[in-house]
N, C-alpha and C positions, 0 to 999 in steps of 0.2 A: 504493500500500500504506500502510495506517495503522500508525503506530508505537505499539505497546502497551507498557505498563510492563514486562512481563516480557521484552520484546525489547531494552530499553535496555542492560542489562549485557552482552549478547552483542555488540551493536553496538559498544560501547566496547572490548570485548576485541579485536574484529576491527580496529578503527582502531589500537589499540595494537600489534597484531601487524604491521600494514602499516607503521607508523612504525618499529618495531624492525627489520623486514626492510630498509627503505630505508636506515636508519642503518648496518646491517651491510654492505649492498652498497657503500656509499660509503666504508667504513672502509679504511685503508691495508692492504697485504698483509702487513705484519709482524705477528707474533704478540704480543699484549699480555697479559702474565701478571701477575695480582695475587698478591703474596706477603704472608704474615702479618706481615711486619715488614721492617726495613731489613737490608741486608747489613752485617755488622760488619767484613768484610775480603774482598778479592778475591784473596787469597793462599790457595790451597786447603789449605795446611798450617797456616795460622793461623786460618782461618775457623771459627767456633764455631756461629753461628746457623744454623738450618735454611734460611732464605732464602738465605744466602750459599752454602751447599753446593748448593742447587738451581742457582744461577747458575754456580758453579764447574764443575758437571757439564757444562754446555753449553759452557764455555770450554776445558776440558781433557779429555784422554783418556789413560787409563792403558794398561798392557799388556793388561788386559781392559777391557771396557765393558759396559753393559747393553743388551739388545735392547729392542724396543718392549713386550715383555711382562715386563720386569724380570729376565730371565735373563742370567747372565754369558756373554759371548762375547768372542772375541779382538778387541782394539782396535788399539793401536799395534803389537802383536805379530802377526806372520803365522803363527807356529807355536810350539808349546811341547812339550817332552818331559820326562818324569819320569826322574830319575837316582837311582841308589842307589850310594853309595860309602862308604868307611870312616867318613867323618864323619857319615853319615846321609843322609836324602833331600834332593833338590835339584830345582829346576825350571830348565830352560834354555830361554830365550826367543830367538827370532830375530825381529828387528824387520822391519816392512814396508820395502821398498826406498824410498830417496829421501824419507824423512820430513823435514818441515821445520816450523820454528816459524812463527808468524803474521807474523813480520818477514822470512821467506824464508830464514833461516839453517838449515843442516842440523841435524837432531836425531839424536843417536846414543845408543848404549848407555851411554856415559859420563854423559850427562845423567840417565839413570835412576839410575845408581850414586850420583851427587851428590845427587839429589833424595831418595832413600830414606835416605841418611845424614843429610840435613838434617831429614827428618821424625822420625828417631829421636833427634836431638840435643835434650836438655832445654832448650837455649837457644832453640829455636824455640817460639814461643807456640802450641803445637800444640793440636788439638782431640782429643776423646775417641777418634776413630778411630785416632789415632796409637798407641794401646795395642796394636793388632793387629800392630805391628812386633815384638812379643814372640814371634810365630810364626817370625820369622827368627832364625837363629843369632846370638847375642850381643845380640839386640834388647832383651831384658828387662834385661840389665845396663846397657846404654846408656841406656835410659829412666830407670833409677834412678840414673844418674850414676856408675856404677861401672866403666864402660869407655868408651873413646873412640869417637865415631861412625864413625871410619875402620875400626874392627874389625867393623862389621856384615857379616853374611854375604851380601853383594851384590858381584858382580864383573863388570865389563865385560870380556868375553873378547876382543872386537874392536869395530869400529864398530857392528855389528848384532847381536851376541850378548851376552846378559846371563844370568848364573847367580845364582839366589837359593837359598842353603842354608837349609833349614828345620829347625826343632826336631822337627817331626813332620808327616806328611802329614795334612791335614784336608780333607774334601770341600768345605767352604764357603770356602776361602781364595781361589779365583778371584773370588767375589762381593766379597770385601774389596778385592782388587786393582783392582776396577772402580770403586771410589769415588774421588772427586777428590783426596782426601788422598794417594793413592798414585800420582797422575799426576806426570809430570815438571814441574819448574819451571825457568825459564830462568836458568841460572847467569850468563850473560853480561850479562843485564839486572839481576839482583839485585846483582851485584858493582859495576855501574856506578851504580845509583840507590839502593841500600840499601832502606830502608823505603818510599821513594817509588816503588818499581818498580810498584806496583799502580795508580798514577794513570793516567788517560787520557793517551795520548801516549807513556807509558812501558810500559804493560802489554803483555806478550807471552804467548801461550798456544799450545796445539797442538791444540785441539779443533775441532768443527765451526763454532764462532763465535769472533769476536774482539771485544774491547772497543772501543766507540766513545766512550761517555760514561758518567760516573758522577757523579751529583749526590746526595750523601748525604741520605737522608730524602725524596727526590723520585723518582729513577729510575735505572736502569741500562739502557743501550742497547747492543746488540751487532749485528754484521753477520756475514754468512756469511764464513768464513775461506777465502780462495782457495787457501791452501797446505795445507788439510786433505786427507789422502790419499783420502778418499771424498767430496770436495766435490760431485761430480756427483749424488750421491744426496741431498744436502741441498736441500730444496725451498724453505724459508723464506729470504727475503732478510735477515731479522734478527729479533731478539726485543727487546721492550721490557718490562722488569720494573718493576712499580710497588709500593712498600710501602704496604699498606692494612691497618693493624692493626684498624680498626673494621669488623666484619662488616656492619653495616647500611650504612655508607658504601660498602663494596665491593659489596653487593647492588644499591645504586642505580646504581653505575657499570656493573655488568653489565646491568641492565635498560635502561640508556640506550646500550648497545652501545659503551661506552668501554673495556671490557676483554673478553678472550676466554675466559680461564680463571680460576677462583677456587677456592681451597682452603678448604673449609668455608663455612658460611653461617649466618645466625641461625636457631636451631632453631624459633622461632615462625613463621618463613616457610615451614616445611616443607609445611603443608597447601596454601598458596597455590601453591608450586612444583609440587606434585603435580597441582594442578588446571590450572595455566596454563603450566608450563614443563617438562613431563615429558621432552621430547626433550633438554633441556639438562641434566637431572639425571643424575648418575652416582654411584651408591652401589655400593661394592665392598668386599670384605674388606681388611684390612690386617694388619700384623705388630706392632700396637701395643696397649698397655693404658694407660688413664688410672689414675693412682694418687696417693695422698698419701704422701710420704716422711717418715719420722721423722728427726730429727737425733740420732744415737746418741751424740753428744758431750754432749748435755744429760742430766743426771741424771734429769730428769722422765720420760724415756722408757726408762729402763733396766729397769723392771719390766715383764715380759711381760704381766702381768695388765692393766696400763694400756693397752698396745698392743692387746691382744686385745679389750678392752672397746670401744675406739674403732672397731675394725674391725667388731665384731658389731652395733653400733648403727646402721650405715649400711644403709638400705633401698635396695639396688641396683635392685630392681624398679621402685620409684618413680622413681629417676633415669632409667632407660632408657625407661620408658613415658611419663613426663610431662614430662621436661626435654630430654633429647637426642633421643629419638624417631625415630632414623633407622636402626634395625637394630642398634645397639650392644647387646652382650650383657652381662648382669651378670657380674662377675669376682670369683672367690673365690681365684684363684691368679695366677700370673705368665704362663704360656705360652698364647699364642693358640690357641683351639680350631681343629681342622682342620689344624694344621701337619703337613706330610707326615711320616709315620713316628712321630708322637708320640701317646701315649694321649689319650683324651678329657679335656676340661677337668675340673678338680676340682669336686665338688658343693658346695652350700652347707652350712656347718656348722649343725646343728639344723634342724628341719623348717620352722618358720615365723619370720617376722620378729618376732612377739610374743615367741617363745621366745628369740630372739637378743637382743632388747632387755632382757628380764628377766635373762639371763645377764650382759649387759654391766653392769647395775646391781650385780649380786652381785660381779663381779670388781672394780669400782671400790671398793666398800665394803671388800672384802678387802685392797685395796691401800692403804687408809687415807684414801680420799676420800669426802666426803659433804657434806651441807648446811653444816656448820661449817667444812669445808676443801675447797672445790670445786677440781677440776682446772682449771687455766687455762693457756692458751698462745696463740700467734699462728699463723695459717695464711696462708702467702704464696702468691699466684698471679699470673700475668701478666694484664694488662688484656685482657679478652675477655668478651663478654656471656654466652656459655655457661659459661665458668669461674666467672663471678660467680654465675650462677643455681645451678650445682651447689654452690658453696661456701655459699651462703645456705641451701640445702636441707639440706646435711650439718650445718651449724652448728645448725640447728633440731633435727635428730635427736640431736646431741650434747647440746644443751640439755635435751632430754627425759630424759637420764640424769644430769643435774646438772653438765655440763661447760660451762665458760665459754671461748668461743673468740673471739679478735679477728681479724677479717679484714683483710688488707692486700694491696693490689694495686699493681703497678708495671709499667712497660714490659718487654717480653720480655727485652731485653738486660740490664736492671738486675736482673731476677729471676735470670737465668742466672749473672751475676757473683756475686750474693749466695749462691746455692746452691753454686756451686763453691768459694766461700770459707768455707762452713760457717756463714753468717750468717743462720740461720733456725731456727725451732722445728719447724714442719712445712711442707712445700711441695708444691704440685701439680706433677706431672710427667707427661709422656707418654713412656713407655718403649717404644722401638722396637728391633726386631732389624734389623740391616743386611742380613740374608740369611735364607732360610727354614730356620732351625735354632734350636732352643731355646737353644743356647749364646750366640747373639747377645743374649739378654736377661739371661743369668746374670751377665755382666760388671758389671751395675748393682749387684751385691751381693757381688762377689768381693773378698776382702781385698787391699788395695793397688791395685786396678784404678782407672784414672783416671775411669771412669764411676761409681764408687761414691761419690757425693757425700754419702750418708747416713752413711758410716763404719761400716756394719754389718760384723761379722766373726764367722765361725763356722767352725771347723776341719772339722766334719763336712760342711758344705755345700761348702767348698773341696775337700775330699777327693773327694766324689762327682763334682763336675764335672771334677776332674783325672783321675780314673779313666775317666770317659766320654770325655774328649778323647784319652786314651792308646790308646783302641781304634783299630785300623787302619781300620775302616770303620763306616758307619752300620748299624744293625740293632736287633733287639729288646733285646739286652743293653745296648747303649748308651742306648737310650731309657729302659730301666728305671732306669739310674743317673741319668739326667737327671730322671726323675720323683722319685727319692729326694731329689735336690737340691731340687726344688721343694717337696716335702713338708716338708723341713727349714726352708725359708723360711717356710712357713705355720705350722709348729709354733712358730717364734720370733716369728711375726707381724712379720716384718721390714719390712713396709709395709702400707698399707691399699689393696688393689685396689678399683677402682670399677667400670669397665666396659671390655670389649674394644672397641676403636674400629673403626668402619668408615671407609673413605675416602669423604668427602663432598665432591663437587666439582660446580661448574657449568661447562659447556663450551659455548661458542657453537656454533650449527649451522654456522657458516662454517668451523669447524676440522675438518679431516679427519685420519685416522690415529690417533685416540685409542684407547687400549686400556685396558679395565677389568681385564685379566688381571694387570696389574702390581701386586704387593703392596707394593712399596717406596714410599718418599716421593718418588722421583725420576721425572719424566716427561720423557724425553729429547726436546728440541725438534727434534732432527735428523730424527725420524720423522714430524713433523707438517707440516701445510700449512694455508693458509687459502684459501678460495674467494671469488669476487667476490659471490656471493649464497648465502644459506643453502639447504640441501637442503629439498625439499618432499615 
């Protein structure tokens, strides 16, 4: 057979596929996960970064956990019942029999009591999920330093029974209890080693995996925990987590079969992936929105006309069609479209982008900005090719209405610290709900909430979400109050929504058990496995 020019690309693709298959077949049976950055801590109550929480979820298990589709199911607890007494509602959990830590020591209800009190303690370098302790009796006062952690409404009734006294019953609380921040931490190890308890050799957990090695900025390696109550259902011998902040570097690692799963990928590779790696491509809905946050501590952003002008000038259609290009939807509000029981997403203000841009110019002029006095500020985002491309595009859109914006990027952890400390003008953020309810997004703008890094405050907004949460169950009336709260945010232009995100992942064919039904950011490794050769 004679090789013709048009056959050469197909032959090269076939050779590449054969080499990739051979590399995957020879790869070790552990799962190799590329994360978007390094873990800042392996203490589930102190961890802040998303990569750290992903790892912590595989190391620890709370009273609830998530199933393979991201739904809350009982974890360390074997049973739960709802109680009503004079003090209000409560949940009584019965732990599974013979629970043990990864060092073999018994795990009891007293461990959960200690751990939840520690999570509520302001002295713990807690993450934003700690704010949900406010759903437990006395939790809000403890978080604000106005009550002792020992007064938290959590009581170990005996070795296997734990009661949690609630402020009110909310349908989404089991999903919160499933997150690693609410898992037990080993008091006997923490009291022995102090802050060094998370080091390899000291670290003890209770989840499906236990820590073997942690080399900051290089890798975290775990192995199957032989003391896990459901160890027989865990198929992987271990997981290796690799921090890969650069998407192009990660993509090359995936192509060479050095990693098995990768969160996100360079948008410019999308066409290539569609043509050559469709079986590895996983695009699914998520519970997140990409947005730019104002720092309301800055006088520059206190005029709603300025905030609205900046939001109107952004051509979201251009961003989603030409830059991110993977099914992300233009966002004009906060709440993800298609959320169960919630009304449809808010429509765009004004009919066309030309009209929105003209209105943006008018508002800036009315606020006192123009050629002689241009609006100027800095936009902060963490180092990432997609974030850079989006920021460059938006900066050009703002320049078209006379705004001067300086772009500054830094590593993920540096940006997170700066934003938490209020050291920014405007910052890029990915706002996610921890569960399938709009309330999980509203905390980002609630007065006094730990997730409210922009320092936005509005009594009407707080009142609407407070009334919604006081309702005994989900329904049309509660959804209407939540929509009122969202409309208040948009009326105030509390942030600049950009696009509702999809979950964009690459998963090697040798990985089995993957589910695209999971809307959360967590993919439990306990449900996955790797095979010796990719499926054909």
